[in-house]
Steps between C-alpha positions, in 0.01 A plus 500: 500500500199716418199377303429685176168665599647601835797664326259685271306618807820643648566693179146635460440548872759771555334797667168316542457466876214332685368339185411148392615413150440206271771408249352324197800339326403333173812398311575274208499171688368563851243700692565635849309730732600651834304706750737740675442741789747790496547741788796729578742301289382161630369263235299212645389230259152403616462221245637369175354260245540406138519237230839396366337354188288798397636783289516679170608183322151362565367788288740402220391136508132592516541730198693230316215253554251759379697563179531127426126455556416787266736360235358150540839348579568238766811589699619139519534492120761779505872483568638630828682779317178621336316498832784696658494758221123537534529538878767769454273681253213480752723641773602790279132562413415504872768764557366713215145472635617676814511824299264445208153362444598243237803345337598236244655163573745365245406139429800259469588370152406137578143606568486734200614209284178322595296770334454727798546883496840644585352766731223492759346806668452478877299756699577581861141413586563144377804461724297635791217254437717189474708586810238641737511184715878541543455855627222381730740246653734782597214691662394190693856475631480867602188413696684221680786736585255754645334228704833387643599861573202548731550534873387273782172619654444549875282187511742295291483430131649703219325794339601537132652830392242683289593650165379837632785489755761493222656842437714418196522234232835478320533330161822310433600277210464509124156340481349795688562713190190344344222759546230247582716349778539845654128564462405173673737577789355851533145362505587239763666741743277797420793733431736588219818293542840668501735382228757768438762492225715232667265209558758248367777655710310544827620167641871552438481862616324393820769238562767766446333731752479222760863399435609861550320514835647168619854597394477842663551682170158666524423778746137392504393255766294201400377184669352212302278246675451232239314167506564145383327470159475117505486246780825316574507137611674165473392174339395219734526126437143494365576772245296757689636845585560587865490881505763682702404858411160603362460748219434863597712464815690824568877476481733456676349178631611163635320175576599147604321167470604158633460185290520140620657232279368163616651159435869432452648849468695542174859634511388821329172679439431723199343840561314615187372858512208629291292815462133517403150449629427149370468208742743274312867575432469398135264794446727758667820671385818321608754725674786282625601170656769407753577210734536469876719219638328324787671346802577141406609418855154557648322165542145618454225421256421864431666838448381854566602772254418865561489719190517878529429753226642847562433795267697813583405861429672483162290202390784244531372157599710273723381146573651302789442133582601360843512138617353544850654172620861601426470877438665458162378765261540639152399842364428600144454849358255519212638737238306668219691287246351183649145599407352354185584715199790582272846381600802732495622335181159551336491867597856560374413397144195725474553790262262786419312448176360798307155417368282764333647771722429308821782343702431131559698223662494163320316225689 
């Protein structure tokens, strides 16, 4: 498994040796950034960061709220269908504002029936003004990624990577088509970012290049040293997370922790795995759960369970739990399909939808 910004760095980084690159990946629903050091075909991910709830859809919702405010309409008084149609119109307007200074939003019939105009002109400058805090959030995340990418100093402590040390900034994702987003990124890094004609395809092309190297189908050599994007841990009895692997750890990696179960040992113990940086499991993303059968023949008032998290070079995560009293164990491989998201059945029913010349998938 390769993270999206890392895959984009592989695609853009071809032929760019001894350079540090930042991949700014601003898509429709998420924002990701990676700092990658490339040298002689070796791609080392120095850091990765992001926000899984920050993306182009936030621009659509912000524009929708702006339109409703200008029309003097409270959103809660409208039907869900009308709100969806207005949001779609705002999304289409956002796309048009990537290439032109102004556009018109078609107002849904339910709102027009209340005496409002059927069209509303929106300038790009308005969209920029009402979303500037969203763009700033992405730049703050870039700052965090640069800080994490810094090296340990001779006297200890970590020295943040300065923006002047960055050789390239690559733009990935549809939201980066907005001129003011590109301008803010350029101002932050002090250099013109590189977009290219394939900014939506950079991720899949980078994955294809890495797959070709791993399968031996490519004559080019390539070594990827990736990192864990989110901490991995298990839920304890108190609901707190006991971290097994910290975020930004280079892979492959492995770590074990022992846990003591006091009192009358139950016949089985549930191992619940999460990813995230929050202290409590309820605030992290659930990955998987499995059970370990304990030794019922051991007359003790406690049990010791050792849990090991092992991430191989391909990003596959294997979790093993061992009862140290009886050496009974169980292993579980965490597959991509177990992560929160669309199920196979949900994906299979998705069909491309043509909307104003732009391919969309229904949500």
